[in-house]
C-alpha positions, -999 to +999 in steps of 0.1 A: -233+416+303-256+402+331-255+366+341-284+348+359-284+350+396-273+315+408-269+303+443-232+303+454-229+266+453-246+261+420-225+288+405-192+272+415-204+237+404-215+251+369-182+269+366-160+238+377-180+216+354-176+238+324-138+241+330-134+203+335-153+195+302-135+220+282-102+208+294-109+172+285-123+182+251-092+205+243-067+177+256-083+152+232-079+176+203-044+184+214-035+147+213-051+142+179-032+172+164+001+161+180-002+128+162-008+146+128+020+171+130+037+146+141+048+152+178+045+117+192+065+127+224+037+150+234+007+127+225-002+119+261-028+130+285-006+146+310+012+168+285-022+177+268-037+188+302-005+208+309-007+226+275-043+233+277-041+249+311-010+267+302-028+281+272-061+288+288-045+308+315-023+326+289+009+315+308+023+301+274+057+285+286+066+278+250+081+244+255+052+226+239+041+243+206+016+232+179+033+242+146+007+234+120-020+259+109-047+239+124-026+237+155-021+275+156-057+282+150-066+256+178-041+275+201-058+308+196-093+293+203-080+278+236-064+312+247-096+331+238-117+305+257-095+309+287-099+346+288-137+342+285-136+315+313-116+336+338-130+371+330-164+363+316-175+336+340-153+331+369-156+368+381-194+371+378-203+337+389-178+330+416-156+358+426-183+386+426-209+366+445-181+356+471-171+392+476-208+403+480-212+376+507-180+386+524-191+423+526-224+414+538-210+392+564-192+422+579-222+445+579-239+450+613-270+429+616-279+430+652-283+457+678-257+456+706-266+432+733-285+446+763-296+477+743-328+489+758-347+522+760-331+532+728-344+553+696-347+535+664-341+557+634-353+542+602-334+559+573-303+581+574-299+616+558-288+650+568-316+656+591-305+624+611-270+634+608-274+667+627-299+650+652-273+625+661-251+651+676-279+662+699-287+627+711-251+621+720-250+654+740-280+641+759-267+607+763-297+592+745-290+557+731-299+551+694-296+528+665-299+536+628-316+510+605-303+517+568-307+496+536-280+514+518-248+494+521-225+524+513-242+544+540-238+516+564-201+514+557-198+552+565-217+548+597-195+519+608-165+540+601-179+569+622-186+543+650-223+552+648-247+524+660-264+509+631-278+478+613-281+469+577-316+461+563-350+474+554-369+489+584-402+476+568-388+440+573-400+424+606-368+406+612-347+437+608-369+454+634-365+424+657-326+427+653-330+464+662-345+452+695-378+470+688-396+453+718-374+473+742-372+505+721-382+541+735-391+556+702-392+547+665-386+572+639-397+565+602-375+587+580-378+572+547-400+578+517-438+585+525-446+550+511-418+532+528-427+550+561-462+536+560-447+501+557-424+507+585-452+521+607-474+489+600-446+466+607-435+483+638-470+485+652-474+449+651-446+443+677-447+473+699-470+500+714-440+525+715-443+560+701-437+561+664-428+594+647-432+595+609-415+621+588-438+630+559-429+648+526-463+651+513-487+663+538-517+649+520-504+615+531-501+624+568-535+609+576-525+575+561-495+573+583-518+581+613-541+553+601-512+530+598-504+536+635-480+566+637-482+583+670-471+616+656-465+627+619-441+655+614-441+675+581-412+700+579-428+718+550-459+724+569-440+738+598-423+762+575-455+772+561-468+782+596-438+804+599-446+822+566-479+832+579-466+846+612-449+878+598-463+899+627-445+878+655-431+898+683-392+898+680-389+900+717-409+868+725-384+845+744-403+813+738-396+793+706-429+795+686-437+766+664-410+744+679-417+706+675-401+685+702-386+653+691-372+642+723-370+659+757-350+691+752-343+684+715-366+703+691-368+713+654-378+749+646-381+770+616-367+805+616-376+831+591-348+856+585-358+892+593-347+923+571-321+934+596-306+900+605-268+900+607-269+866+588-282+882+554-256+882+527-235+854+544-230+820+532-236+791+557-198+788+559-191+824+567-222+826+590-208+796+611-242+791+628-231+759+644-200+772+658-218+803+673-249+787+685-246+749+686-277+745+666-276+725+633-293+739+602-307+710+583-328+727+558-335+760+540-365+773+521-353+790+489-367+795+454-401+784+464-390+750+476-376+734+508-340+720+505-328+695+531-293+697+518-280+732+524-245+737+510-217+757+526-219+781+497-256+788+499-263+825+506-287+835+534-313+860+522-339+882+539-367+859+526-350+827+536-364+804+563-340+781+581-349+747+595-328+740+626-325+714+653-311+719+688-318+724+724-338+753+737-306+772+746-290+766+712-321+775+693-326+808+713-292+819+703-300+812+666-332+831+670-312+862+681-292+859+648-322+858+626-338+888+641 
């Protein structure tokens, strides 16, 4: 059952007014019934209010009891009304909004004081999760802007700099100190990324990197003001067309550098690779190379959520993030 969204003060006023009015009405009825039964010793307002509140809260001390059939029926009505008032109105109109405000009050809404030259990452997912490790290793300051409260709580628990809100909101970007940022990364849906780029470009000339899912929308992100548009699927496609690449080339062909020394690269798995037949868990790629695999091309589609039990095959293509040294080690494993 959904109740109308009322303002916090209005909700409390409505609830209190309803309780007071019902208490007065029920008290008057109680006094009338005690005169009929008769129970003249209970026919007063103090006892009436006492009985009504005890019945509505289902405490029922039993020291004041209506014995007539009409009195019993009235007692049941008061008790049911109390249950509705407590669980049907007080929780959704008073307690739930209060809890929501309390939770939002503890969510981070402002970048740490004095944060400058930092990277603003708009949207949190596995790609960002692995990228964070590299940023920390290179001592690059960053802050994540995320509109999902559950993800924000996870980030706070992990002590990862973050603020709550939509990155397409100008106030949120201001709270992220966008004027002094080094780079802005739009990592949400393609439509939301366009809004993020447009909003960010109004306040800064900083480089804006947009991650695009649908390559046909890349030009619109550039029109919106993105400095660079990165399409992981497009990058993987380039690798599929490079089957004749020299296995002894030392450089990382097709690497896309996000930041200085940190790149994202797609690695096709060659027929004699020692990784073939292994799951991601048994391959232990991160432990052996330091690189983070954030995606895998399988069954004709690119998945950004590789699981530990996924098997690496000879036609797989891995999407990985890391330093040049780390990616070079992974490259040897894929050959």
